[in-house]
Structure formats: C-alpha cells, structure tokens
N, C-alpha and C positions, 0 to 999 in steps of 0.2 A: 506909626505910633512915636509920640514926641518922647522928649528927654523926661519928662514928669511921669509919664506913662510907664516908662521902663523902670525907673526908680522904684515906684510904687509894686510893681510886679516884682523886683527882686528883693525887696523889703518883706513881701508877703510871703516869700519862698515858692512862687509859681513855677511849675516845672515848664521846660521851653514849649510844651505840646499847648500850654494854655497861653502862652505869649500872643498869639494871633487873636484872642477874644478882646475885644475892646472894652475897656474900662472907663468909665465916665465918673466924674468926681460929682459929688453929692450937691456941690453949689453951682453946678453947671446945668442941674435939671431945674425944670420950671417946677413950681409949686403947685402942690396939687389942688385942683379944685373940689368944692363940696360934691360935685356931681362926677368926679372921678372915681372909677372902681380901683381900689388899691390890690395889686398883686405883688406877694412878697416872693421876690425871685432870688433873694441873697441866699447864699450857701458857705458855708465853713469850709475853706480850701484846706485846713488842715486835718480836717476829720477822714479818716480812710474810708474806703467804699466797705459795705458788707461783704462777706465773703460769699462768692458764688455757689450755690448749692450743686453738689456733684452725686449723681446718681451712678450708683455701682450696677453694673451689667450682671444680671442673674447667671450665675454657673451653671452650666449643663449637670443634671444628675449623674452621680460617680455610676461608671459601668459596674456590670456584676463581675465579681469576682468567679472565674471557673476553676475549682478545684480540680485537681486530677482524679481522674476514677479509682484509682489506688486508693487516694486519701478519704474519698467518699465511703468505699467500701469499709475501709478501718474504722471510721466513726462510726457506722450503721452497726458493724459486726461487736464493737465494744459496748453500744448501747444495747443492743438487742439480744447479746448471746450471755449466757450464764451456765458454765460447765457442758458446753455444746448444745444447750436447750434454748431454742428460739423464743422471743417472747413475739408471738404473732400479732398481738394487739399494736405493740409498738412498731412493728415492721409495716403494718398497715397505715400509720400515721406517717413513718417516713417518706413511704410511696406517694403522700400526699403534700408533701414539703413543696416541691418543685418538680420541673421537668427533669432537672440534672440528676435528682435524687430517686426520679420514680424508676427509672429502668432497675438499677442496681439492688433497690430493696425489694423490687418483685421477683428478680431472680433470687435473692436469699430468702424471700417469703415462700417461692416454691422449690427450693433446696431441698426441703423437708415437707412431707406432705403426709396427712393421715386421712383415709378414706374408711367409714364405717358403714355407710347405705348406698344405696342405686343413686339417691338424688346428688350426693357429694362425689360420687363418682363420675356422674354424667358431667357436671360442673366442672369438673377438674380435667376430663377428657375434652370438653369443648373448649379450655382455657389453653389446653397445649396442642390443639389442633395443627398438625404440621402442615397443613395447606396455605397457612399464612405465616408470614415472616415472623410476627410477635409470637405466635403458637409456637414456633420452631426455636425461638431463643428461650421461650419457658421451660419448654418440654427438654432442652438442653441442659438447662439448670438443674433439674430434678437429679439427686444424688442419693436420698433416703427415701423409702417409701412405706408406709405402715398400712396393711388392709386386713379388715374384717370381714371374713365370711362366715355369715352365721346362718344356716340353714333354717332356722328357726323363726327369721325375720319375714315379714310380709314383703318387704321392700329391699331386701338385703342384696348384697353384690353378688352375681352369678360367677361362676367359674371363668365363662368366657371374657365377660367383663374385666376381671382379674387379670387375666393373661394379656387382654388388649392394652389394658393400661400400661403393664408392665412394659410390652414391647413398643410403646409409643415414647418411651424414656430411656434413649441412647446412652446415657451416661450414668446411669443408674449402677451403684456399686453395693448398697446396703438394703435388704428387704426384710420387712417384719410381717409375719402372717399369723394371724389368729383364725383357727378353725372352729366351729361351734356346731354340733350336730342339731339333729331334729326329733321331736317325738311326734306321735299321732295327735291329731287334733285333740284339742282339751286336756292332752296331757304335758303340755310344754312347761317347763323349769324357769322362765325367765326371772331372773334375780334371786334364783337359788344358788346355793355355794357351788363352786367349781367341780368339787366330786360329784355331786348329783348330775351336772351336766355332763359329765364324762360318759355317762351311760348312755348317752343321744347318739344314734346312728350318723354317719355322715358318707355321703357317695365319694368314691375314690375320683381322682382326676381322669378325664376323658382324653381320650386322642388329640381330638383337635386343641383343648387346651394346653396339653404338654408340647405338642407341635409349635403354637405361637410363644410358647415361653423359651423354646430352644432357639428360635428366631430373634429372640430380644436380646437385651444387653448381658453380657457375661458378669454377672455379679460375684463378689468376694466375699460378702457377709450375709449369712442368712440365720435368722430368728423365727423358729416355728413352734408356736403355742397350740398344742393338740388339744383341745377341750371335747374331743368326742370318743368314741369307741373305736374308731379306724385305725387300723396299725400299720396300714401300708401307704398312707398319703405323705408322709415324711420321707419314704425312700423313693416315692415316685420323683420329688422335687431335688432330691439329692442326686438322681440320676442325669436331671436336666442341666446342671451348672457343674462341670469338672474342674471350674476356675476357684472354687469355694476356699478361703485362707480362715475365716472364721464360722463358728457353725454354734448356736444357742437353740436347746430343745427343753420343751417343759410340757407337760401333761402327761399324756398316755405314751408309755416307752413304744416306741415302734419296732416292728420284726425285721429282720433282714431278708433281702429278696432270696427266693427260694427257686432254684438251687444255688448254693453258694457256689459259683463257679468262679467269679472275677470279684476281686475284694474293690471296695470304695477307691477310686482313683487319686483322690485329692490328697495332697501331703498339707494338713491342717495344722495351723498356728497356735488357733486357740479354739477352745472347746468349753461350753457350761451346759450342765445337764440340771435339769431341775424336774424330774420325773415324780409321779405319785408312789412309785415302787421302782426298785432297783432294775435296769434293763438287762437282758440275757447277755450271757459271756458271748454267744455268738454274733449278736450285734455288735458288740464293743470291738471285737476283733475285727468284724469285716469293715467297721468304720475307721480305726485307726490302724490299719494294716501298714499303710504307706505313710503314716506320721511318726513313725518311731524316732526319728532324728529330727523332726521338724516341730513337733508340740512344744509349745513355750508358756502357755497359760492354760490352767486346769482349774475349773471352778465347779465345786459340787455344792450345789445350794441344800439338797437334801442329803441326810446321812445315808452313805451307801453301805451295802454288805462289806463285810470286813473282807471277803474274797475278792470283790470289784475292788477295793480300795487297794489290797496287796497286788493286784494283777495291775493296775494301772501305775502305780509307783514303781514296780519291779520293771514294767516294759519302757515307761517313759520318765523314770526319776532322771536319767542322766541328761535329758534335755529340757527340763521343766526349768523355769525361772520364776514363775508365779504359780501358787497353789493356794486354793481357798476351800475351806472346809466348814461345815457348819457346825462341827464339835470334834474336839480330841482330848478326850478324857481317859483312853484305856491304853495300856501298853503297847497293844497291836497299832493302835493308830498313831502313836508317838513313833514307833518304828517305821510306820508307812512314810512319815515325814523326812526322818532321818535318811531315807533311802534317796531323797532328792539332794543330791551333793551341791548342785550347781544353783539353788534358790536364790534369789534376789529379794523376793517378797512372799510373805506369809500373812494369810489372813483366816482369824477364827472367831467368828461371832459369837457364838455362844459364851456366856460368862463363868461357865464352870469348864476350867481348863487344868488339865494335869501339869503338876509342878515341873515333872520330869520333861514336859516339851521346852522349857526355856533352857535347859542344860543339854537338850539334844540338838537344838537349832544348828543347821549346818552353818560352817565358817562362810561368811559373805554376803549373808542376809543384811537387805540395807533397810528394809521397811518391815514392820510388823503392826497388825493391825487386828484388835481383839477386843471382844466384849467386857464390861467391868461392871460386877454389882458388890454389893457389901460384902459378900461371902468368897468372892475370888480371892485366888492366891496370887498375891502380889510379889511376896518377898524374892522368889526365883527371878522375876521378872526384873525386879530391881537389881538383884547382882548381875543379870545377862547385860543391863545397859551400862553397870560400871566397868564391865570386863570386857565388852564387845570392841573391837577395833573396826568394824566395817559398819554397824548400826548408825543410820542418819535421821531416819523418821519414826516417830512412832503414832499411831492412831489409835484413839480408844473412844468406843461409843459407850455410854453411860446406860445402864439399866436401872432399876429399882433400887436406891441407896447406894448406887455407885459413887455420887460426888461425897458420900459420907465416908468412904472406906477410910480407916484411920492410917494407910500408908500411901495415900494418894498424893500429899505432900511431901514424903520421901521420894516417891516416883518422880515428882517435878523437879525436885532440888538434883536428883541424880542426871535427870535429862539435860538441865541446866549446865552441870558442872562438865558432861560429856559432849556438850555441842550438839544434842539430839534434839531435833524438833518434835514436839510433843503437841498434836492436835486433839482436842477433846471435843465430842459432838453428842447430843443427846436426838438427833432426828436419824433414824435408821436409812431413811430413803437417800438423805444428803450423804449420809457415811458411804452408801453403795457407790452413788455416783460419783464420789470424791473418789475412792477406790479404784474405780474403774479409769479415770483420769490419770490417778497416779500410775497405774500400772503401764498405761500405753507411754507415758513420757519416761518410765524406769527403762523400759525396753528399747525405746527409741534410742536414748543415750548410749545402750550398749551395742546395739546390733545397726 
C-alpha cells in the first residue's frame, strides 16, 4: 500500500480492518466503454450498519402453583358454606376445577348427604363402596347423614338399606332420620299435612337392622322426626347408641321401654322436643335420668304443659345455659325461666311476651332472642338493655307490623349506647339457624 493510499484511508476515517482493502483512484481506472455494464460498488464508509435483528427465546410456560391442601379446603369452605349449610351445586363445580381441587371438593360434598329414595341410596352406597380406595375415602368423609324412610313410597328406602348405609360411614357422628307410615292401597295421604300422616302405621325396626346399626359408628347427635303412629321406633334407636350427646325429636311422642328397669344411660347435653302433644312424665324421667348435671341446651318448639315445664326447670334449671320456649306469657312460665339461674341465652319466638319476663331474667344472660310485633311490650325490654351488665347480643324476628313499633327506635338507641349488638331479621328460618350457631359458639366460649 503506497503513501497516497495510506493518507486517503486516514482522511476517510477507515478502521484498521479496512486498511487491507485496495483503493484505486478514479483517474487510474480506464474510461468505461459504451458496451461495458456499469456496476455501482461504492459504499459510504461513514454510515453505520443496520442493527442485527435479535430473536428472543420463547420462555417456558410458568409451572402451576400447588396450594397446600389446607388452603384449598379453606377456599372451598368459605365459598360453599353458609351457616354450616353446603351449596351442593357450587361444590360440584369446585370438584371440576382441577385435579388438585377435585378430591377436597368431593370429600366436602360427601360430608353431608341426604337420601330420600332407593335410587339415591343405591348411588350413594356405590360411591362409598369400601372395596375401592376412592370409595373408602368418600365413606370416611361422611359425617352427617339425613335419611327418609317412607313406607308409603313404592321405591322408598328399606330399613336394611338404611342400616347398611349407616354402617358404611365409620366417621358418622350426626344422623337425621324421618319416618313416615303407610296406609292401605287407595288410602295414601301423600301431600297431606303432617298431622294426617301421623295416623299411618309403620313397622318397628327388626333385629337384623338394629344389629347392623350397633356394629356401625357411635354417633353423638340424633334427630328423629316420627310422622307415624309407631311409638316404639324412637326408643329402639335410643337403645342402639349409648354415645349420644344431642337429641332432637318431633312428631309422635314415644313411649318409654317397658318395664322401666334401667333408665336411658346417656348424659345428654342438648335436647330439642317438637311433639304434637306433650310427652309422658315417665318418658321424660326415663330419658333425662342421667342428664341432671349435663343438660346445657333445652329447646321446646311447642308449648309444653305447665307441669312438664315446671318439672324440667326444677330438675335441670341449675345446669341449663340455653332455654328456648315458644311462648312466655303467664306467671307460671316466667317463674319457670327464673329457676334457670345459670342461663346465658334465652329465646322466645312468640311476639306476645309478658313484661314480667324481662324483669325476672337471671343475671348473666348474654343473649336474648324474641319475636316482635306492633303490639309487643318493649318498654320492659328497653329498661333491661339499659340496666343489664351482662347483655351483649339481642336478636329480633319481626312479625306483622313489628318494624312500625313506636319503641323500636328507642330500643336501637339503647342498644347502641350500651354496646349491645342488635340483629333484626324477617326470615324465621334464617332466625332459627342463626340462633343454633350462636348457641354453639356461646357454649364453646364458656366450656
């Protein structure tokens, strides 16, 4: 490379890499002829090269986040449960979300089951078949079971199928059983009121059924709705489970076993009665003989005879923490409430309540639940709210004109000043379910 070439390269700012490219002066090139094909090979050394295209490597899809099982269960329970009532439709949808959600949702779905006919019973028993691992998992998840035995149905659940189903659920602790009788062909009363259906006969439980039930789980809560004229079915079931702590009975009042040699062995903590007529004193004494010191909750959904109410409060008043009466309007009823000196919760649904009741409420009552109509006596309740040192909650179910009561704003102001939480409801079913939840929470906080 000559001196001229070097100077030219330096003046043009050519990088050392280009110094090896020979540069020929234009005067040294021969003149193009007319037949010569011209090619423009010139380039601008000062223009930078266009940027090279870069291709980003595709990132792999994110790995799924596996939530702990406890978190998944909490999410499903919060979404699907309201006052311990499961939303079955939503639970079924949760079971289809993904594989991680399927098993927990199915277990929650099977934790509470309702069987009303043979088809439903057969399908349920097939799902909890203990010969398969999945069936054992679902069977172990069942904790609450509701069964309807209706002898008037052509495809009803038999006694043996009922007992076999119960025996397949080892962790069952709460059983709800409805019994319906049967009439002769052509004399059925499907759709008739419950009082009419109670005159239907129903067979007692046979020995094979009772033996299967005894070999099954030791349940702690039993609810029997006996809509037949059979008075021995309930006592037969009571003899099966000496592990009972909570008992609810409605319909036909049962008879105690004969002869009365041994009283009912359970120490019951919760009893609810909703009989069409008051049960006999012999049955009550037999049932609650060993529950003098253990009975905490007593619910009487129908007005009992004054003799029965006096007997119950005199015998169990010292241990009662929650008392529910349909009505409290007489001096005798008020005196019965006054005997329950350790009460924490009192519920009276009827809006006609004696004003003497609020003056006689035992000290220590934290929750009062009552009905309210336009004619209810509220002044005594307002004074109780203002003066009580223990009251923390007040629940009101509104009947006709209750929201127009002239003293209702005064009651609201008294509750606000005393720090008493006031709940006003219009749905009786919601009111009752809320009371059940409140009672259990209240008792758990004290025992």
